[in-house]
C-alpha positions as CSV (number, residue, x, y, z in Angstrom):
1,M,23.0,21.5,4.8
2,L,21.9,20.2,8.4
3,D,21.7,23.6,9.6
4,Q,19.5,24.7,6.7
5,K,17.4,21.7,7.3
6,K,16.9,22.6,11.0
7,L,15.8,26.0,9.9
8,K,13.2,24.7,7.5
9,M,11.7,21.9,9.5
10,G,9.5,22.6,12.5
11,K,10.6,22.2,16.2
12,T,7.2,20.8,17.3
13,P,7.1,17.2,18.8
14,R,6.4,14.2,16.5
15,T,2.8,13.4,16.0
16,V,1.2,11.9,19.1
17,I,-2.0,10.6,20.7
18,R,-2.1,10.5,24.4
19,G,-2.7,7.0,25.9
20,V,-5.8,6.1,27.8
21,S,-5.3,6.7,31.6
22,S,-1.7,7.3,31.1
23,Q,0.6,10.2,30.7
24,V,2.6,8.4,28.0
25,L,2.6,9.9,24.8
26,N,2.0,7.2,22.1
27,E,3.2,8.2,18.7
28,V,1.5,7.8,15.3
29,G,2.8,8.8,11.9
30,I,4.1,7.8,8.4
31,D,7.3,5.7,8.1
32,W,7.6,5.3,4.4
33,L,6.4,7.1,1.4
34,R,6.6,6.2,-2.3
35,I,5.0,8.0,-5.1
36,S,5.1,8.4,-8.8
37,C,4.4,11.8,-10.8
38,P,4.5,12.7,-14.3
39,R,8.0,13.3,-15.7
40,Q,6.9,17.0,-16.5
41,Y,7.0,17.7,-12.8
42,L,10.6,16.5,-12.2
43,K,12.2,19.9,-11.9
44,P,9.6,21.6,-9.7
45,L,9.4,18.6,-7.6
46,K,13.1,18.5,-7.0
47,T,12.9,22.3,-6.1
48,F,10.0,21.4,-3.6
49,L,12.2,18.6,-1.9
50,D,15.4,20.9,-1.9
51,F,13.5,23.3,0.2
52,H,12.4,20.5,2.8
53,F,15.6,18.5,2.6
54,G,18.4,20.8,1.5
55,A,20.5,20.5,-1.6
56,S,20.5,17.2,-3.4
57,S,23.4,15.5,-5.5
58,Q,22.8,13.5,-8.7
59,D,24.3,10.1,-9.8
60,G,23.2,7.3,-12.3
61,R,22.1,4.7,-9.7
62,G,18.3,5.1,-10.0
63,L,16.1,2.7,-8.1
64,F,13.3,0.6,-9.8
65,S,15.1,0.3,-13.0
66,Y,15.4,4.0,-13.4
67,D,18.7,5.2,-14.9
68,S,19.3,8.2,-12.7
69,R,18.4,9.8,-9.5
70,Y,18.6,12.9,-7.1
71,I,19.6,11.8,-3.8
72,W,19.5,13.9,-0.4
73,L,21.7,13.6,2.8
74,N,18.8,11.9,4.5
75,K,18.8,9.0,1.7
76,G,15.6,10.2,0.1
77,T,15.7,9.7,-3.7
78,L,13.9,11.2,-6.7
79,N,14.6,8.5,-9.5
80,Y,14.0,9.3,-13.2
81,D,15.3,8.5,-16.7
82,L,17.5,10.8,-18.4
83,D,16.0,9.9,-21.9
84,I,12.4,10.9,-22.4
85,E,11.7,8.0,-24.9
86,R,13.0,5.4,-22.3
87,S,11.0,7.2,-19.7
88,D,7.9,6.9,-21.7
89,N,8.6,3.3,-22.9
90,V,9.8,1.8,-19.5
91,H,8.1,3.9,-16.9
92,G,5.1,5.4,-18.5
93,G,6.6,8.9,-18.5
94,T,6.8,8.9,-14.7
95,V,9.4,9.8,-12.0
96,C,9.5,8.0,-8.6
97,L,10.1,9.7,-5.1
98,D,11.2,7.2,-2.6
99,L,11.2,8.3,1.1
100,P,12.1,5.5,3.6
101,G,11.7,5.6,7.4
102,R,14.8,7.5,8.4
103,V,13.5,10.5,6.0
104,M,10.0,10.3,7.3
105,Q,11.2,10.2,10.9
106,E,13.0,13.6,10.5
107,I,9.9,15.4,9.3
108,E,8.0,16.9,12.4
109,Q,4.3,16.7,12.7
110,T,3.5,20.3,11.3
111,D,5.8,19.9,8.5
112,L,4.6,16.6,7.5
113,H,0.9,17.9,7.1
114,L,2.1,20.8,5.0
115,F,4.5,18.3,3.2
116,L,1.6,16.0,2.0
117,I,-0.6,18.9,1.0
118,G,2.3,20.2,-1.0
119,L,2.8,17.0,-2.9
120,R,-0.6,17.0,-4.3
121,I,0.2,19.8,-6.8
122,F,2.4,17.3,-8.6
123,H,-0.4,14.9,-9.3
124,P,1.2,12.0,-7.5
125,K,0.1,8.3,-7.5
126,C,1.2,6.7,-4.2
127,T,2.4,3.1,-4.5
128,R,3.5,2.6,-1.0
129,I,2.8,4.2,2.3
130,D,3.6,2.8,5.8
131,V,1.5,4.2,8.8
132,F,2.6,3.4,12.4
133,F,1.5,3.5,15.9
134,D,4.0,3.3,18.8
135,D,2.4,2.0,22.1
136,Y,4.6,3.1,24.9
137,N,2.0,1.6,27.3
138,R,3.1,-1.9,25.8
139,N,-0.5,-3.1,26.3
140,I,0.8,-6.5,24.8
141,T,3.9,-7.9,23.4
142,P,4.3,-10.1,20.2
143,S,5.3,-13.0,22.4
144,E,2.2,-12.6,24.5
145,M,0.2,-12.8,21.3
146,H,1.2,-16.3,20.4
147,N,-1.8,-18.2,21.6
148,I,-3.9,-15.6,19.8
149,I,-2.2,-16.5,16.4
150,K,-2.3,-20.1,17.0
151,N,-6.1,-19.8,17.6
152,K,-6.6,-17.5,14.8
153,D,-8.4,-15.1,17.0
154,F,-8.1,-12.2,14.5
155,S,-10.0,-11.0,11.3
156,G,-8.8,-8.9,8.5
157,F,-6.0,-11.1,7.4
158,R,-5.7,-14.7,6.3
159,R,-2.1,-15.3,6.9
160,S,0.1,-14.6,10.0
161,Q,3.7,-15.5,10.8
162,I,5.6,-15.4,14.2
163,K,9.2,-14.1,13.8
164,Q,11.7,-14.4,16.7
165,Q,15.4,-14.2,16.9
166,Y,17.6,-15.4,19.8
167,N,21.2,-14.9,20.8
168,G,21.6,-18.0,23.1
169,E,18.8,-17.6,25.5
170,C,18.4,-13.9,25.0
171,L,15.6,-12.7,22.7
172,E,16.8,-10.2,20.1
173,H,13.8,-9.8,17.9
174,D,10.2,-10.3,18.6
175,E,7.6,-9.9,15.8
176,I,4.2,-11.1,14.2
177,D,3.3,-10.3,10.7
178,F,-0.1,-10.4,9.1
179,G,-0.7,-10.7,5.5
180,R,1.3,-11.0,2.4
181,R,3.7,-8.7,0.5
182,G,3.9,-8.6,-3.3
183,Q,1.5,-9.5,-6.1
184,N,-0.1,-12.4,-4.1
185,G,-1.0,-9.9,-1.2
186,S,-3.9,-7.8,-0.6
187,G,-2.1,-4.4,-0.6
188,Q,-2.1,-4.2,3.3
189,Y,0.6,-5.9,5.5
190,L,0.8,-5.5,9.3
191,R,3.8,-5.8,11.4
192,I,3.7,-5.9,15.2
193,Y,7.1,-6.0,16.9
194,D,9.1,-4.9,19.9
195,K,10.7,-1.7,19.1
196,A,12.7,-1.8,22.3
197,L,14.6,-4.9,21.1
198,E,15.2,-3.4,17.5
199,S,16.3,-0.1,18.9
200,K,18.5,-1.7,21.6
201,G,16.4,0.0,24.3
202,K,16.2,3.6,22.7
203,K,12.4,3.3,22.1
204,N,10.5,1.3,24.8
205,C,7.5,0.6,22.8
206,I,5.5,-1.9,20.7
207,R,5.2,-0.9,17.1
208,F,2.1,-1.6,15.1
209,E,3.0,-0.7,11.4
210,V,0.8,-1.2,8.3
211,E,2.5,-1.2,4.8
212,F,-0.2,-0.2,2.3
213,T,0.8,-0.9,-1.3
214,G,-1.1,-0.6,-4.8
215,E,-4.6,0.8,-4.9
216,R,-4.8,0.8,-1.1
217,A,-1.8,3.0,-0.8
218,N,-3.1,5.5,-3.3
219,K,-6.5,5.8,-1.3
220,V,-4.6,6.2,2.0
221,F,-2.4,8.9,0.6
222,D,-5.4,10.6,-0.8
223,K,-7.0,10.8,2.5
224,L,-4.0,11.7,4.5
225,S,-3.0,14.5,2.2
226,Q,-6.4,16.2,2.3
227,V,-6.9,16.3,6.1
228,T,-7.2,19.9,7.3
229,S,-5.3,19.8,10.4
230,V,-2.2,18.4,12.2
231,D,-4.7,16.7,14.7
232,A,-6.8,15.4,12.0
233,L,-3.7,13.7,10.3
234,A,-2.8,12.1,13.7
235,T,-6.3,10.9,14.2
236,L,-6.5,9.3,10.8
237,C,-3.1,7.7,11.1
238,G,-4.2,6.1,14.3
239,A,-7.5,5.1,12.9
240,L,-6.0,3.3,9.9
241,I,-3.9,1.1,12.3
242,G,-7.2,0.4,14.3
243,G,-9.0,-0.5,11.2
244,S,-6.4,-2.9,9.8
245,I,-7.2,-5.8,12.0
246,R,-9.5,-7.0,14.8
247,F,-8.5,-9.4,17.6
248,V,-11.7,-11.3,18.7
249,H,-12.4,-14.6,20.9
250,R,-13.5,-17.0,18.1
251,N,-16.1,-19.4,19.3
252,G,-17.6,-20.8,15.9
253,D,-19.8,-17.8,15.2
254,K,-19.0,-16.6,11.7
255,N,-20.3,-13.1,12.3
256,I,-17.3,-11.4,13.5
257,T,-19.2,-8.3,14.8
258,R,-20.8,-10.5,17.5
259,L,-17.5,-11.8,19.0
260,D,-16.0,-10.5,22.1
261,V,-12.8,-8.2,21.3
262,Y,-9.7,-8.9,23.3
263,D,-9.3,-6.5,26.1
264,F,-5.9,-5.2,25.0
265,W,-7.3,-4.3,21.7
266,K,-10.3,-2.5,23.2
267,K,-7.9,-0.4,25.0
268,I,-5.8,0.5,21.9
269,L,-9.1,1.2,19.9
270,K,-10.4,3.4,22.5
271,F,-8.0,6.2,21.6
272,L,-7.0,5.0,18.0
273,G,-10.4,4.6,16.4
274,S,-11.0,2.5,13.3
275,V,-10.9,3.3,9.5
276,V,-11.1,0.5,6.9
277,I,-9.5,0.9,3.5
278,R,-11.5,-1.0,1.0
279,V,-10.6,-1.9,-2.5
280,S,-11.9,-3.9,-5.3
281,I,-10.1,-7.2,-6.0
282,K,-9.0,-7.3,-9.6
283,K,-7.7,-10.2,-11.7
284,T,-4.5,-9.0,-13.4
285,D,-3.6,-12.2,-15.4
286,I,-5.0,-13.6,-18.7
287,A,-6.3,-16.7,-17.3
288,G,-8.1,-14.8,-14.7
289,K,-9.8,-12.7,-17.5
290,Y,-11.1,-15.9,-19.4
291,K,-12.3,-17.4,-16.3
292,F,-14.2,-14.3,-15.6
293,I,-15.8,-14.2,-18.9
294,Y,-16.9,-17.9,-18.9
295,R,-18.3,-17.8,-15.5
296,Q,-19.9,-14.2,-15.4
297,V,-20.3,-12.8,-18.8
298,T,-21.3,-15.7,-21.2
299,P,-24.8,-16.1,-19.7
300,T,-25.6,-12.5,-20.3
301,L,-24.1,-12.7,-23.9
302,A,-26.4,-15.6,-24.5
303,L,-29.4,-13.7,-23.2
304,L,-28.5,-10.8,-25.4
305,R,-28.0,-12.8,-28.5
306,D,-31.7,-14.1,-28.1
307,T,-32.8,-10.5,-28.1
308,F,-31.6,-9.7,-31.5
309,V,-33.4,-10.5,-34.7
310,D,-30.7,-12.7,-36.0
311,D,-27.0,-13.6,-35.1
312,T,-25.6,-11.1,-37.7
313,D,-27.2,-8.2,-35.8
314,F,-25.8,-9.6,-32.5
315,F,-22.2,-10.0,-33.7
316,N,-22.1,-6.7,-35.4
317,W,-23.3,-5.1,-32.1
318,L,-20.7,-7.2,-30.2
319,N,-18.0,-6.0,-32.5
320,D,-19.0,-2.5,-31.9
321,A,-19.2,-3.0,-28.2
322,I,-15.6,-4.4,-28.2
323,G,-14.6,-1.3,-30.3
324,E,-16.0,0.9,-27.6
325,G,-14.3,-1.3,-24.9
326,E,-10.8,-0.5,-26.5
327,L,-11.2,3.2,-26.0
328,R,-12.0,2.8,-22.4
329,M,-9.2,0.3,-21.3
330,S,-7.2,1.1,-18.4
331,Q,-3.3,1.3,-18.5
332,T,-3.1,-2.1,-16.7
333,Q,-5.4,-3.7,-19.2
334,I,-3.3,-2.0,-22.0
335,N,-0.2,-3.4,-20.5
336,L,-1.8,-7.0,-20.3
337,S,-3.0,-6.6,-23.9
338,R,0.5,-5.5,-25.2
339,A,2.2,-8.5,-23.2
340,N,0.0,-11.1,-24.7
341,K,-0.8,-9.7,-28.2
342,R,-1.4,-12.3,-31.0
343,K,0.1,-15.0,-28.6
344,L,-3.0,-17.1,-28.0
345,R,-4.9,-19.7,-29.7
346,Y,-8.4,-21.3,-29.4
347,S,-9.3,-25.0,-30.2
348,D,-12.2,-27.2,-29.0
349,G,-13.2,-25.0,-26.0
350,R,-9.5,-24.4,-24.9
351,V,-7.2,-21.3,-25.0
352,F,-3.5,-21.9,-25.4
353,D,-0.3,-19.9,-25.9
354,N,2.0,-20.4,-28.8
355,Y,4.0,-23.0,-26.8
356,G,1.0,-25.1,-26.3
357,V,0.5,-24.2,-22.7
358,L,-3.1,-24.3,-21.5
359,I,-4.4,-20.7,-20.5
360,S,-8.1,-21.4,-20.0
361,E,-10.9,-23.8,-20.8
362,R,-14.6,-23.9,-20.7
363,I,-15.8,-24.8,-17.1
C-alpha cells in the first residue's frame, strides 16, 4: 500500500514561503482536517480516499459516537453508523472524516490543493481545521515572549497561557497558547511552540498553529478549498496565521491600529500577510435566548403593539409571525427546542424548569 501511495502522491516539496532576507524555507500548510458530509456520500467518499491513501480496513470502533469506521494505514478515519435510522437520529444523517496531523503531513503541496478541491463535491461541513506556519528563522521563541504575555501586549485573544516542561534544568517543552477550546471558546485557538524541542531536534523551527473550529472552521475550509493555485493556497494559509493575532506595545491607547507593532511580528507579517476570519457570536443556551428577548426584542414588540387597532390583532399577528419563524429555524435552534420541549414554566416574571431552577427573569 505504501508503494501505491507513493505513486499517487506528488513528489513536490511541502508548501513553503521563503523567509525575508533569508534562504531558509518557512513551511505553511494544514495540520488537521475534520469534516462531516451527508451519509449518501459514504461510498464515493471512501473511494476518493482510497485513491489518495490506498486501501482501508473496517472496524466497529468509530470516533465521535459513530458505531463504525473505515481506517487507513496513516490513521485517517471515515466514521459512520451502520444503521440508517441511528445515523439520522444521532448524527443528523452525516458521516465524519477525521484526518489528524500525521495524515496531512504526508500530503504534498500539489496534492493538498487538489485534495481540498475534490472534497467539495461531497458537500462537506468543516468542524475543525488547523493551519500552521513553521518559522525556521526562529524570529522569537515562546520563552522570549513571556514579558509580552505578562504585559498583555497582544490583541485577538483575551486569554493566554504559558506552558513549559523541564527535566531537571533542561527545558523539554516550550509553548504559549492563546484562546480557549470547546464551547466557551471563540472557535480560534493559537499555539506557539518550539518544534525543535517537540521533535527532538528534527525540525529546528518555531511553530505557529491556529486551530479553527465551528463556524470559523467552515469558513476557513470554504476559502482554502476554492483557491485557484498552490501558491494561492500557501499564501492564504500564511495570511490566516498572520491575521489571528497582533503583537503590539500597549501604552493605554485603546485603538489597536495606532499602537506600534513588535519588530519580530513585523518581520513575520511582511511575508505572511494577514487575513481575519470573522463570525457572528451566537447564544446557544435557553437562558441566553430569554435574555436576548428581554433586552433586545421586547421594546420593538411594545412599539409594534401600539401600531395595531387593538391587542387582538396584535396577538393574532404575533402568533402568525411565530408560525413563520418555526419554518425558518436552523438545525441548532431545532435541536435546542427539542432538548427543552415542554420543560419550562413562567410565573411572576420568571422562567423556571420543571425542577424549579431559575432560567431567566425580567431585567
